[in-house]
N, C-alpha and C positions, 0 to 999 in steps of 0.2 A: 262417139260421145258418151260420157258416163251417164248412167241413168239409175235413179234410186230403185232399189229392189222393193217391190210391193209385198207386204205380208199377206198370208192367207186371210181371207175375209173373216174367219171366225176368231182371229186373234185381236184382242183389244190392245191398241198401241197408244203410247204417250206422245203427244205433240206439244212442243213448247213454242211460244212466239212472243216477240217483243212489241208491245204497243204503248210506248211512253206517253202518247197523247191521252191516255186513260183518264187522268184527272181532269183534263180539259173537256173530255167527253161527258164526264159526270156533271160538270158545271152546266153544259148544254142541256143534258137530260134526255134528249130524244135520239131516235135511231138514225136520223138523217144528218148527223154531225160529220163535217169534213175537217180534218186536221189542217192547221195552217202549214205553210211551206217549211218553216223551221222544224216543226214537230215531225213532218214526214221525212225530212232529211235525217233527223235524229234517229227515227225508227229504222231507216235504211242503213245508215252508217254503223249503228250498234246492234244490228239484227242478230248477231251471234252471241250476244251477251248472256242470254238464258242457257246457253250450252253448258256453262259452268254449274248450273243448278240441276240439269237434266240427268237422270240415271242412264247407265249404259244401255244401248239398244233403242234409245228414244229417237224421235224425229224433231227437227227444228224447222219451223215454217219461215221462209224468207220471201221478200217481195218478188213478184214475177219478173221484174227487169234485172234481177241479180243473177250472176252466172253460178249455176250449181257446182260446176267443176272447181271454181276458185274457192268457194266456201268449203267444199269437201276437203280440198288440200289443206286449208287453214285448220280445220278440225283435226285432220290426221297429224299435222305438224304439232298440234298442242295435245296430242294423245287423248282426244275426246272421241269416244265411240258413239258418235251421234250422226244421224243421216239428215242432210238438208233436203227439203222438199218445197217446191213453190206453193205459195198460199192458195192459188187456184186449184192445186192438185191434192189438197188435204182430203177431200171427200173420197178420192180414189184409194186412200189407205184403208178404208172400211171402218169398222167400229173403233172409236178413239176416245181417249181422255185428253181434252185440250187444256193446257196450262198456260194461259196468257200472263203478261205482266200484271194485268188487272181486268176484271170483267165489267163491261158496261153495255148499254143497249146498242151503241154504234158498232161495237165489235161483233156482237151477236148477229146483227143484221148483215155485216160483211161476210160472216161465215155462212149464214143461210144463203146469201147470194152466190157463194162459192159452191153450194151444193151439199154442205154438211147437214146431216139429219138433225132436227130439233131435239131428238132424244139424247144427243151428246152435248147439249147446250143448256145453260141455266134458264129457268122460266122467267117470265116477266116479273112475277112476284119475288123471286130470289134476287133479281137485278134491282128491284125497288128497295129491298132491304140493304143491299150493298151500297146503293147511292145514299140512302138515309143514314147509315152508320158511318159512311165516309165523310159526312159533314164534320167540320172541325169542332162542332159543339160536343161531339163524343168525348173529346179530351176533358171537357168540363165534368161530364158524368163520371169519368174515371177518377178525377181528383176528388169529387164529392163522395165516391164509394169507398175511398181508402180509409175514411174514419179519422184521419188526422191531417194536419196541414204541414206539408213539406216545403211548399213554395207558393207564391201568389197564384191564385186560380184565374184563368182567363175569364173574360166576360163577353157575352154576345150583345151587341148593340145594333139597333136598326135605324136610328135617325142620324142625320149629318151632325146636328148640334151635339148629340150625346158623344159621338165618336170624336169630334173636334175637342170637346171638353176633356175627354179622357187623354187625348194626345197632349193637350196643353198642360195638364196636371201631372203627366208622366213622361218627361223628356227621355228619349231613347227607347220608347215603347215600340212594339210591333203591332201592325194592323194586318190581319190575315183574312183573305177571302175564304168563305166556307169550303169551297172545292178548288184546290190547286195543289201542285206537287213540285218537289225538287226546287223549292225556293221561289217558284213562280207565284204570283198573286200575294206576295208578302212585301210590305213596305215598312222599313224601319224609319221612324220619325224622330229626328234629333231636335229640330226646332221648327214646329209647325208655323209659327208666326213669321219665320224667315224663309220658308220654302213655299214658293208659289205653286208648286206642282201638287202639294198635299191636298188642297181643297178639291182640285179636279179629279185626283185619284180616288178620294173618298166618295165623291158624288158618282163617279163612273162605276166603282165597285158595288155600291149600294143599289144602283139602278140595275146592274146585271145580276147580282146574287142575293139582294134583299137584306143582308146584314153583314157585319164584320166581327171577327173575333179579335178582341183587344187584349194585349198581354203586356205586363210590366217588363221593361228591359232589365235583364240580369247580367251580372258580371261573369260571363261564360268562361269556364275553365276547360271543359272537355265534353264533347258530344259523344253519345253512344246509344245503343238500342238493344232491346231484347227482340230476338227473331222467333216467331211462334208459328204454330199451325193449329187452326180450329178444325175439329173433327168430332162428329157425334156429340155435339153439345158441350165439348170440353176444349180448353185451351192448353196446348202443350208447349213448353219452353224447348226450343230447338237449339238455341245458342245465343251468342252475343256478337255485336259488331262495335268497333271503335272507329270513329271518323272525325273529320274536321269539316266545318262549314264556313261559308264566307259571311260578309257583313249582313247580307239579306237572307241568311239561313239556307243558302243553296249548297248542295253537296259539293265538297271540294276534293277530298281524297279519303281513302279508308285503309286502315291497317290490316294486312294479311298475315295471319299467324295461327297456330293451333288454338282451338277453342279454350283449352285449359289455361293457356298463357293469357288470353284476353280476359278471361274470368278472374284470374289471379291479379292482373293489372288493375282491374276495377275494384276488387275487394281490398287491395292494399290502400286504396284511397278512401273507400267507404265500407268499413267492415260489416255494417248492417244491411248491405245491398240485397243479400239473398232474402232477408225477411221482407223487405219492401217489394221485391219482385214477386214473392209469393202473394202478397196482398193485391198487386196489380193483376196477376193471373186470375185471382178470385173475382176481381171486378170485371175482367173480360169474360169470364164464365157467365156472369149474370147479365152483362150488357150486350155482348156480341155473339158469343158461341151458340146461343139458342137459334140464331137467325142466319148464321154464316158458316160455310165450310171453305177452308183454303188458307193461304199464307197470310200472315199478319205481323206487322212490325210496330213496336212502340218506341218512339224516339224519346230519349231521356237526356239529362244534362247535369253535370257537376257545375256549380257556380260558387262565387264568393259572396257571402251574405254581408249585411251592413256592418257586422262586427268583425269581418275579415275571416270568418270561418268557412270551411268547405261545406256546402249544402247540396241537396239533391232536388231537381225537378223531375218527379217520377213519370210525367206524361206531358211531353212537349206536344206531341201529336200521335195519332193512331193511323196507320196505313193498312187498309184491307186489300193488299196486293203484294206482289214481290217488291223487294227493295234492293238498293245498291248494297246495303249492309248484308243482305242474304247472299249476294254474289261474293263479297269479300270473305264472309264466313265459310262458304263452300270452297273457295279457292284455298283457304288455309287448312281447313279440317279434312275435307274430302280429297283434295288434290295435292296436299303437302307443299304448297307454295308459301313463300314469305316475301314481304316487301311492302310497297305502298301502291295501292290501286288508285288510279285517277282517270277522269274523263277529260280529254283534251280537245279543245276547239281550235281548229286550224283553218287556213285559207281554203283548203279543199273539203272541209267538213269536220266531222267528229270522229274520234277514235278513243279506245281505252287502252291503258298501258299499266304494266306492273314494273316498278323500279325497285331495285334492291337498296 
């Protein structure tokens, strides 16, 4: 039976892991969160996704009920020099830098239960900042910090009457829970007076999370994002991703190509993009970088304004975690791949694919 080679104890190793329930865990807020069945299956089925982001020689943690040999063969077949290790065996690797999809109290607790030393994990204070800044109201702060209006700014509302009044006056608007990801917790309201589910959804969301972010619906032309890294109090631009989302803003597919090509594609549509991105990075330096170190993505969008002109929403939302856009960016720039990356839901579960 194949067995992962364990490094000498004095070597600091990098361990990547996929915990897509991260946003749900942030909404729960406590360490005793248990992911629902669909999220656990998503975590299991797409467990090797972060391997595209991991540098050579890294480890990738997989659920204990997955076969190491099968995952090792998959990694070899895709020319990824990454070693799989069961989640319960992470502590046996010795000193490690752990790179999850996103940090939350529930993951920290799971790692502690698996024997990982607290010195390799974020503190409660750091996790509190991550949760606080992952609240969707951070997008409001970014809009306000830019110093000029590019698109309608979201508003945060706490009462049912206020949310319903917004929905009635803005047909096609989006109602977003403060903590949710990948299109979950987002409701696009076309006609609130004719949709009996809207009142129940608003009441339930306010009861669970206390407020809703309300956004004017825009004539979407193209979704994209800047992919960043916060380190030492500074936000660095790492690249771009270009993707499509569905009716409820859930990730559909992403374009895989060299970074220069994606950048040029965006500039051809919006020549002042670099200037706006520079302003967004400065806003992130002030709002997020003093309190957070790690990957960060800012979703943006080209849309058609009321006069029919192309316009830019410079901050649809901010994600303090890894993103699907980071995966597609790495596949194109680091691994030399091209095509269309997508997540596929089938009868037997989830999978990811790259089509040419």
